[in-house]
C-alpha positions, 0 to 999 in steps of 0.5 A: 500499500505503501509502494502504490502510494509513492508511486502515485506521487511520483508520477504527480511529479513527474507530471508537474515537472513536464508542466513546468518545463512546458511552461518555460518553454511556451514562456521561452518561445513568447519571449522570443517571438516578442523581441522578434516583433519588438525587433521589426518594430524598432527597425520600421520606426528607423526606417520612417524616421530616417526618411523622414528626416532626410527630407528635412535635409532636403529642404534645407539643402533647396533653400539654402541653395536659393539663399545662395543665389538671392545672396549673390546675384548681381541685378544688372538692369532695373527689370533684374532688381525687380525680379529680386523682390518679386520672387519673394515679395507681393505688391501691397493693396492701395491702402496701407495696413490692409488687414487693420482696415478689414477691408479683406473680409468686410468686401466678402459676400457670404451666399445665402446658400452657404450652410457651414458655421457662421461666426460673429465676434467677439466669439462666444463658447457655442461658436468654437463648439460649433466649428468643431462639429461642422468640420466633423461633418466635413463642412468647410468655414467660409472664406470671410469668416476665416479672415475675420477670424485670422484678423482677430487672432493676430488682435490678440496675438501682438499683445501677447509676451514671447514666453506666457505665464501661466499658473495652476492656481486658476484651473483644476489642470493644465493639459499639454499637447504635442504636434497635431500636424493636421490631423483633426480626428485627434483633436478632436479625441483630445477634447472628447476624452479630456474636455472642452477647453473652459475656466477650470480646464486650461491647454498648452498646444505646443506647435506644429499645427500644420503640414502633412495631414489634411486638415491643418485649415480646420485644426487652425480655425478651431485652436484660434476660436478657442484661444479668442474665447479664452485667451487666458486659459487657452495658450499656443506656441510656435512649432517649427512648421508655422513657417511659410518656407517649410509649409511649401513643402509639407503640404499646407500651402498647397492645402490652402489654395486648393480649399480656397481658390478664390481668396487662398492668397489673401489667407496664406498672407495672413496666415503667416503674418499670424504664425510670426507673432505666435508665442515662443515658449510657456512656463508652468507656475515658473517651474516648467518650461514648454517649448516646441523643440529643445534647447542648446548650451546658449539658450537665454530665456531673458533674450528670448523675452525681450526679442521682437519675435515677429521679426523671425519670419523664417527659421529657415534663412537668417537676414541679419541687419548687419551691412556695410557702410557701401550697402547702407549707404545705397540703401539710403539714397533708394530709399530716399528716392523710391521708399514710398513705392518699394514693397514688402516682402509678402511673408513679413508681417505688415503690422507695426513692431510692437514690444514683446512684452509690457515693459516700462519706457526706460526698459523698452527703449534700452532695448531698442538702443541694442538693435541697429537703426531701421533708418537708412545711415544718412537719411533725411527725416521730416520735422515730424519724426524729428520732433518725436525722437527729441521729444522721446530723447529727453523724455528717457534722459528725465527718467535716467535722471530721476532713477539716479536721484532715487525717484521712483517711477510711478506710472508706466510712461507711454511713448509720444502718440503718432499719427497713423502716416508715421505708424504706417512709414515705420511699418515698412522698415521693419527691422531684421533680427541678429544672428544671434536673436535667429538662433536663438529660436532656431534652436527652441523650434529644431533641437532633439535630445541626445543619450550623450553629453554636450551640445552639437549640431543637428545634422540629422535633421538639418537645423538646431542641435543635439542637447544632452543632459548636462545642457538640460541640468545647467539650464532647469539650474539657471532658471530654478526650473524643475523639468522641460516639456517638448514635442518635434519628434514621433514616439511610438508610445506618444511620449518619452521621458529621458535626461533622467526625466527632466524632459518629456517629449509629448506628440499628440497626433496618432498614426503619424506614419501609418495606421497603428503606427504609433500612439497619440499622447497628452499630459496633465499638470495639477498643482503638484506639477506631477505628470500625468501622461494620457495616450489614446488610439484616435484610428478605431481600426488600430483597436481592432488588430492584433499587435502581429497585424498591425505590427505587419502592416507597418513594416510593410509601409516602411519597406515600401517607402524605402524601395521607392528611396532606393529606386529613386537612387538606382543610378548612384546604386549601380555605380557604387556596386561596381565599384565592389564588383572588381571582377565585373562579373555583376555579382557583389556579396551581400555586405558589399551591397549593405555598405553600397547602400548606406554610402548612397543614402545615408540613412544609418539604417541596419541593412544587415537585417533589413537585406532579407526583406529586400533581397532575394536569399542566394545560396551563395551569399552573392547577389545579381546587383543588376537583376536586383535593380530591375526587380526593384524597378517593377512595382513603379513601373508597373503604375507609370508608362514611362521608363525607369530611369526617368520615372527615378529621377521624378521620385528623386526630385519631385519634392524639390520640384514641387517646392521650387514651383510654389517659391516661384509661384509667389502670389499662389496661383497655382501657375507661373508665369511667363514672366516669373519663368523668364526672371528665374532662369535669369538667375539660375544662368547666372549662378550656372554661367549659362549663357542664355538671352532672354528670348531663348528663355521665352522660347523655353518657356512657351515651349513648357507651356504646352495647352498655351494658356500664357501660364504654366501649372505643375503638371507641366512643369514637372512634364517638362523637366522629365522630358528634358532629361529623356533628351539629355538620356538619349543623347547619351550625355550627363548635360542638358543641350539647353546651353548650347543651344543658347549659344548656336542658335544666334540669340544674342539680343535681348529681347521680353516676354 
């Protein structure tokens, strides 16, 4: 009997042992399974980010190229000088300060058939909520109300300081949201989940409201409306995409012109003016700093609080005020001759320069003296202007004497009132930022944190810097801050802590790269300033997918984008492969393949890990690279009826070509006039040392105008590029024939289109 009991115990023990072994095997298998999925997810993430940042580098390089042309082009005639003005400027209407006089939107009639939302000012909470519902139902706000809302928004923004101060004493909690990038579903979901803005529920939206997504206009209208309804509880920071030059490439300019074909030009001009007045940062309880990008080792919050932010028109290029004496003298002569007729760049704010925060007269004047005068050297002053400056100087000296004598200044003094004509004349003399001021803004809008110590240039994005934990700690100690909240980077979970939890990244655009690619998040701060993170997925489809299905879907999208990138550089890849094929047998090792791809694309991707998904397996570890390139082109060629080499060039250059088209199309009409085309070619030919006359340029423009309507649209522009590339390839030469044709055709006399 005892023997039977012992046998049963032994059998039970063996069963338990087998169970534990099976559980351990299942656990080990599951851990490996999850680890493989995580590896695939991280690899996919690297692909998306590398391609995104490569596009930003292209944007910076393209704008640097045009900036170089503009800086080094020496006009030889009045027409060429006018071209430099027209390319980046627009003529103002006959009345100065057009937005200040409300003439833009008051003259626009709203038809009785219009069924969308209607706005009246001052706005009420019901107006803002009505906008949300209308946009959710895909209704469009009429251009009159858009311009009216933008006008009221600008009036509010010019009164705000560069750094908003917010306190948790006046609300239960403050919600901070990151990038939205035109994704209206995410904004609606945030309001649904967290509640609409109210006196008890404050919000801070940390920039990058526009671009990439298809509903940037609607997001701006909702955000601006709530800011006007709750000016003390609703705050906006500027992001690096609130920039007219960035908008040219990433879709916002195109979206506005598609939605508002008649009044799009006025809306864009007004929007760029509004963007310049957006605050640069927000400070909660003097302890938590919120800014879009990050900081650097030279970030100075005191300087950022003093600069006139509306002068930072674009972070893509700094046009400093330092000029040589000869340039200033020439400018003074030109201004004395035709200052009244000289137009203001269309993307510059067409408003008076206001101090960035309420300052006493002494501090404001002292701040102004640190900036070079906007009056040209040698320029004569009229009687009223001279009198005003003398009065201001006398009052400034009197106040300085009072302060030295120990007398308190009881009231804030104001500048003597000026006539409207005097104010308008100063509006046209808008000072440009110094290099230091521009750099300060670029750093806080474009920078990213890194794990290493120190601060170095952000070569991945092409702007800003990488800042380490020591830089963060130095800034926190200097200004007695607890931590930073920033956005600017898409994170898989919607948020990420770094630098010993002193830097929090918040990104609110879920499914940014692809459905299922990432969550969105926002952070809530109460009086204790303890961050409470809320994550979400705005797309319902994502919630029905398993982890493996979600990763597979995102991975497929990333690999498709990567194959397009590889195809766009097929010619360069072929040349690099041939360097590794010393015997000219058409075969290279997979290791050489990985090295060659990285040397061409510079994406920093784990190519050896990706080769199983990009390259067919080979028994001898060798790759027939010409066949691989041919197979790579099949997917793209199946959708396009043009030869591989031409399609490759279009894939590589389409974004740049579209951006160039929109730069030349300064009035955002969607067409390039023959005169705009002729002047652009004059600029390019002067840089490339191509001897080409006006008559030849006009002939070229007419040949590109395929439908002969006197204008070149984007399709004609791209088609002409394709045909020129084709002619170069058929001629078996690396140089396009325009230059030689220009010389051989006998076009020696200047002509006009």
